[in-house]
N, C-alpha and C positions, 0 to 999 in steps of 0.2 A: 355118516360124513356131513349131513346138514343140521345135526343136533344143535339146537341154539340159534337156528338161523331165524331173521324176522318174518312173522306172518304176518301179511295185508290184508286189509278190508278189500273186499272184492267190487264193492260199490257202495253208494252213500247209504247209512241206514241208524237204526237205533238197536243197541243191545238189548236183549230180552230177558237172556240167563245166562250166568255163567257156572263152572264148577273149577276151583282153583286150589284143591286140597290134598291131591293124591302126587304120592313121590314117583321118581321114574322107576321104571323097569330094569332088571338086570338085563343086558344085552344078550340075546339070544334065548331067553327065556319067556316061552308065550304062558301069560298066566292061567289060561284055560286048560293048559294041559298040565299044570302044576297040581298036585293034591293039597297043596297049602294055599295056594293062591286062588285057583279054581273055584272053591266055594264062597271067596269073597266078592266074586264079581256079582252086580246088580245091574238091573236094567237103568238105575240112575248113574252108574260109574264105570259101565263096560267099554264106552268111550273115551274115558281119561278125562283129564282137565279139557275144558271146552269152551266154546262160545258160541251162542246163537244170536244172529244178528238179522233183525226185520229190515229187508231192503226194498219193502212197498208192494203195494197190487197183491198181497197175501203170498208174497214169495218170502222165503228164509234162508238163510245161509248157514251151515253148523260145520265149525271147524273143531276138531277133536285131535287128542294125542298130545296135547300141548305141555309145556314144561311148567312145572308148578313155581308159582310166585312171578310168571313172566306175564300174565294177562295185565294189560294195560287199561283195561275198561270194567267197567259194573254196570248192570242192568239200568238203563235209562239214558246212559250216555250215547249220544249223536256221534258217529263217525264219516269220515269222508273216504271216499275209494283210494286207496294207495295208504292210509295211515297204518302204521303199525300196532297191531292190536294184541299180539303176544310174539312168544318163540316158540319153535318148534320141538316137541319133545318125545317121550316114548312111555306114555301113561295109559290105562287101561288095558286092554285084551291087544296089546300090541308086541313085537320080540325087537324090534328096530324102528329109530326115530322115522315118522313118516306123518305127513298130512291127512287126514280124512277130512275132505271138501265134499259137502253135501248141499246141494240147491234143493228145496223141498216145499211143498204149498202148505206148511203150518209149523207151529212152533217147537213140536215135539220131534226129535230126531227118531224115536221110535215109532210113532204113531201116523206120522206125515209122510205121505209118499214122495218119493224122489221126482224131481223133474228135472227134464234135460237143459243142459246149458253150453256156451262155447267159451273157449279163452280167446282175449282178445288177441295175444302173441305168444308164441314160444319157440325155443328151438326144439326140434323134432332130432333125436340121436339115434334110437336103435330102437328094435322090437325083441323082446327076451321071450323064448319061448316058456310054456308052462312046466316043461322038464327042467329046463335050466333054472328055473325057479326052487322047483322041488329039491334041485341038487344044491343048491346055495349052502353055504357054511354057517347059516344063521347070523351072517354078518358080523363075526368075531373076527377077522383075519384081515378084512377089508378087501379081500379078493371075492366080492360077492357072488359073480357069475362067471369066475373062471378068467382066464385070459382071452381077452377079447378086443380086437381094434376097432372102437368104436367111431364112427364118422364123424366128420365134423358137423356141428348143429345146422340144420337146416329150418330156416325162419317158417313157420305156419300160422295162418291168423284164422280166427274165428271159427276155431275147430275145437275138440273135445279129444285129446289122446285116449286112445284104447286101452284096456287094462294092460299091465307090464309094458308101459313104454317107457324109455328113458327120455326125460325132458329137460331143458333148462331153461329157466325163466330170467328174462332180463333183469338187470338191476344191479 
């Protein structure tokens, strides 16, 4: 439902590397589980089209699964927090559009450990159980997690949503 949405820089920084050559995956198909697509996954492309941003003090932001042709930056470019840097896609080992955001202590998403971070502000809507994720319909019908009356978003600040949390971002 968010395919093609703007992806924003989380902080001021300098682009260190990008990948912008992978086509979108078919919805509901996880390449690692496909006998034709799985062998084509490598360490370099498993996260799909991506951007690595040096945000200072030995800290890097990594954005993955971006829409091919949507990256608005190249290595060496300076960005400001809030700049649109790409659009959300479904590339790499992903079966549905989502943003993989990782903050890490080096420029390599594979070789650099992740470090904790918080998000300035977001709207917390609900927590989905792992069982409901498992039973999901691969995002093909739009009824991702069954009929469920989600609560009105509750503003949260300076927190990191846990796994399987439904959030909305201001914008």
